[in-house]
C-alpha positions in Angstrom: -1.3 -16.0 -19.8 1.1 -18.8 -20.5 0.2 -21.9 -18.5 3.0 -24.2 -19.5 5.8 -23.3 -17.0 6.9 -26.3 -15.0 8.1 -26.1 -11.4 11.6 -27.5 -11.1 14.1 -27.7 -8.2 17.4 -29.7 -8.3 16.3 -31.5 -11.4 12.9 -32.6 -9.9 9.6 -31.5 -11.3 7.1 -30.6 -8.6 3.5 -31.3 -9.1 2.0 -28.5 -6.9 2.9 -25.2 -5.4 2.7 -26.7 -1.9 5.6 -29.1 -2.7 7.9 -26.2 -3.4 7.9 -25.5 0.3 9.7 -28.8 1.1 12.3 -28.4 3.9 15.3 -28.9 1.6 14.5 -25.7 -0.3 15.5 -23.6 2.7 16.1 -19.9 2.8 18.5 -18.6 0.2 21.1 -15.9 0.8 21.8 -13.3 -1.9 25.2 -15.0 -2.6 23.6 -18.4 -3.1 20.8 -17.0 -5.3 23.4 -15.3 -7.6 25.6 -18.4 -7.7 22.7 -20.7 -8.7 21.4 -18.2 -11.2 24.7 -17.5 -13.0 26.0 -21.0 -13.4 25.7 -21.3 -17.2 26.2 -25.0 -17.5 23.8 -26.1 -14.7 21.6 -23.3 -13.7 18.2 -24.2 -12.2 15.0 -23.4 -13.9 13.5 -22.1 -10.7 14.9 -20.1 -7.8 12.9 -19.9 -4.6 13.7 -16.8 -2.4 12.4 -16.2 1.1 12.1 -12.6 2.3 10.9 -12.0 5.8 8.7 -15.1 5.8 7.3 -14.7 2.3 8.3 -17.0 -0.6 8.8 -15.9 -4.2 9.6 -18.1 -7.2 11.5 -16.9 -10.2 12.2 -18.7 -13.4 15.4 -18.3 -15.4 14.8 -16.6 -18.8 11.3 -15.7 -17.7 11.7 -13.3 -14.8 14.5 -11.5 -12.9 15.4 -12.7 -9.4 13.2 -10.8 -6.8 15.1 -7.9 -5.3 15.1 -7.3 -1.5 15.0 -3.5 -2.1 11.7 -3.8 -3.9 10.3 -5.9 -1.1 11.5 -3.3 1.5 10.0 -0.4 -0.4 6.6 -2.2 -0.7 6.8 -3.0 3.1 7.5 0.7 3.9 4.8 1.9 1.6 2.3 -0.4 3.3 3.2 1.1 6.6 2.4 4.7 5.5 -0.8 4.0 3.7 -3.2 3.4 6.6 -4.1 7.1 7.0 -4.6 7.5 3.3 -7.0 4.5 3.1 -9.2 5.9 5.8 -10.1 8.8 3.4 -11.2 6.4 0.6 -10.0 4.1 -2.2 -6.3 4.3 -3.3 -5.2 2.6 -6.6 -1.6 1.4 -6.8 -0.4 0.4 -10.2 2.9 -1.4 -11.1 4.3 -1.4 -14.6 6.4 -4.5 -15.4 5.6 -6.6 -12.3 7.8 -9.6 -13.1 7.6 -12.0 -10.1 5.0 -9.7 -8.5 7.0 -8.9 -5.3 5.8 -5.3 -5.1 2.0 -5.9 -5.3 2.0 -9.2 -3.4 3.8 -7.7 -0.4 1.5 -4.7 -0.4 -1.6 -7.0 -0.5 -0.2 -9.4 2.1 0.2 -6.5 4.5 -3.0 -4.6 3.6 -6.2 -6.5 3.2 -8.3 -3.3 3.2 -10.6 -3.3 0.1 -10.0 0.4 -0.2 -6.5 -0.5 -1.6 -6.9 -1.4 -5.2 -3.8 -3.1 -6.7 -3.1 -3.6 -10.4 0.1 -5.1 -11.9 0.9 -5.1 -15.6 3.6 -6.8 -17.7 4.2 -7.2 -21.4 5.3 -10.8 -20.8 2.5 -13.4 -20.3 5.1 -15.7 -18.7 5.9 -13.1 -16.1 2.3 -12.7 -15.3 2.0 -16.5 -14.8 4.9 -16.4 -12.4 3.3 -13.5 -10.5 0.1 -15.5 -10.4 2.0 -18.5 -8.9 3.5 -16.2 -6.3 0.1 -14.9 -5.3 -1.0 -18.5 -4.7 2.2 -19.4 -3.0 1.7 -16.7 -0.4 -1.9 -17.6 0.3 -3.5 -14.5 -1.2 -6.9 -14.4 -2.9 -6.3 -14.6 -6.7 -8.7 -11.7 -7.3 -7.1 -9.4 -4.8 -4.5 -8.3 -7.3 -5.5 -7.5 -10.9 -3.0 -8.8 -13.4 -3.0 -7.3 -16.9 -0.9 -8.1 -19.9 0.0 -4.6 -21.1 2.8 -2.6 -22.7 3.3 0.4 -20.5 0.5 2.9 -20.1 -0.1 4.1 -23.7 -3.8 3.7 -22.9 -6.0 3.0 -19.8 -7.7 -0.1 -21.2 -8.2 -2.7 -18.5 -7.4 -0.5 -15.6 -10.1 -0.4 -12.9 -9.6 3.3 -12.3 -6.9 6.0 -12.6 -3.9 5.3 -10.3 -2.9 7.3 -7.2 0.6 5.7 -7.2 2.5 4.2 -10.1 5.6 2.1 -9.4 8.0 0.6 -11.9 11.4 -1.0 -12.0 12.0 -0.4 -15.8 14.6 -2.1 -18.0 17.7 -0.2 -17.1 20.7 -1.6 -19.0 22.2 0.3 -22.0 21.7 -2.0 -25.1 25.5 -2.4 -25.7 26.0 -3.7 -22.1 23.2 -6.4 -22.2 25.7 -9.3 -22.6 27.7 -8.1 -19.6 24.6 -7.6 -17.4 23.0 -10.8 -18.5 25.7 -13.2 -17.3 25.2 -16.7 -18.6 22.3 -15.5 -20.7 19.7 -16.6 -18.1 17.8 -13.3 -17.6 15.0 -12.2 -19.9 16.5 -9.6 -22.2 13.1 -7.8 -22.3 13.4 -7.0 -18.6 17.0 -5.6 -19.0 17.3 -3.7 -22.3 16.7 0.0 -21.6 17.7 1.3 -25.0 20.7 3.3 -26.1 21.8 4.7 -22.7 19.4 2.7 -20.5 16.9 5.5 -19.9 14.3 4.9 -22.6 11.7 3.3 -20.4 12.2 5.8 -17.6 11.4 8.6 -19.9 8.5 6.8 -21.6 6.9 5.6 -18.4 7.3 9.0 -16.8 5.4 10.6 -19.7 2.7 7.9 -19.8 2.2 7.9 -16.1 1.8 11.6 -15.7 -1.0 11.6 -18.3 -3.2 9.3 -16.2 -2.0 9.9 -12.6 -4.6 11.4 -10.2 -4.0 14.9 -8.8 -1.2 14.9 -6.2 -0.4 11.3 -7.1 3.1 9.8 -7.1 5.4 8.0 -9.5 8.0 5.8 -8.0 10.9 4.4 -10.0 13.5 1.9 -8.9 16.9 3.1 -10.0 19.6 1.2 -11.9 22.5 -0.6 -10.1 25.6 1.3 -11.2 26.5 4.7 -9.9 27.0 6.3 -13.3 23.6 4.8 -14.5 21.9 6.2 -11.4 23.2 9.7 -11.9 22.3 9.6 -15.7 18.8 8.4 -14.9 18.2 11.0 -12.2 19.4 13.8 -14.5 16.9 12.7 -17.1 14.0 12.6 -14.6 14.9 16.1 -13.3 14.8 17.4 -16.8 11.5 15.7 -17.8 9.4 16.7 -14.8 8.1 19.9 -13.3 7.0 18.1 -10.2 9.2 17.6 -7.1 11.6 14.6 -7.5 13.1 13.1 -4.4 15.8 10.3 -4.3 15.5 7.7 -1.6 18.5 6.0 -0.3 18.5 3.2 2.2 20.2 4.1 5.5 19.7 0.8 7.3 22.4 -1.2 5.5 19.9 -3.7 4.3 21.7 -4.4 1.0 24.7 -3.3 -1.1 24.7 0.5 -1.6 26.1 2.5 -4.5 23.7 5.4 -4.1 19.9 6.0 -4.1 17.7 3.1 -4.9 14.4 4.9 -5.8 13.1 8.2 -6.9 9.6 9.6 -6.0 8.0 12.1 -8.3 5.0 14.1 -7.2 4.0 17.2 -5.2 3.0 15.5 -1.9 4.5 14.2 1.4 5.1 10.6 0.4 8.9 10.9 0.5 8.7 12.4 4.0 6.5 9.5 5.1 8.9 6.9 3.7 11.8 8.6 5.4 10.4 7.3 8.7 11.1 3.8 7.5 14.8 3.8 6.8 15.3 6.1 3.8 17.2 9.3 3.5 15.7 11.8 1.1 17.5 14.2 -1.3 15.8 16.5 -3.8 17.1 16.2 -7.4 
């Protein structure tokens, strides 16, 4: 992992993670986060976002800003996993963790050692940011396994085969990167989804199904635009023989243009998640 990322806020370099939580940092709204992150001439190297009492740092050009919908899904997933963990170990794996919101929220809510959490990313800088966020939220560094890895072409480094695979893949069509990456402050690697934006969805679906445990689940976070969402869901429906269920937030927690996630697998996970604010639609 890269170890040379400095912690900056308002032009001041902080010497420790504890200092980030100074009172002036405050709790940012979505609007303020977007404004700070997209000001090309004077954007900050670091954004601190507080979600329901948990703090996450994100570095411009290193990681994307943590998304509230990712946090909400991990919270809902934690709520439905208690019964599953009583029957034995469960391995949750994230591909492309970025700031680490998904695994960190899960671990903060579930300390049960039967829950095994692995987070991968192709970017060493992203893994460093995820590691900082693990420390910032007071979690044991060894409670989440971080692995530098490009997808799931092989199982090298994984502690065991996963029961649940989650990913928010790069989703932007290549010819729209400049539009999506306003101000050039986002890491292109986290945005470029190939010709029509579906390359990594198809790839990760194929790779995940090869190693997923029987009756396991794959969960994809969907793109932002309505057309992109529909195109991605059509691809998933064509590439899987398993049940695919779209999840749409019905609690008005964030801007809605359609479903935010799709769950693939022949089990009752979508129905369990529907108890926590999601409507389900088969695709």
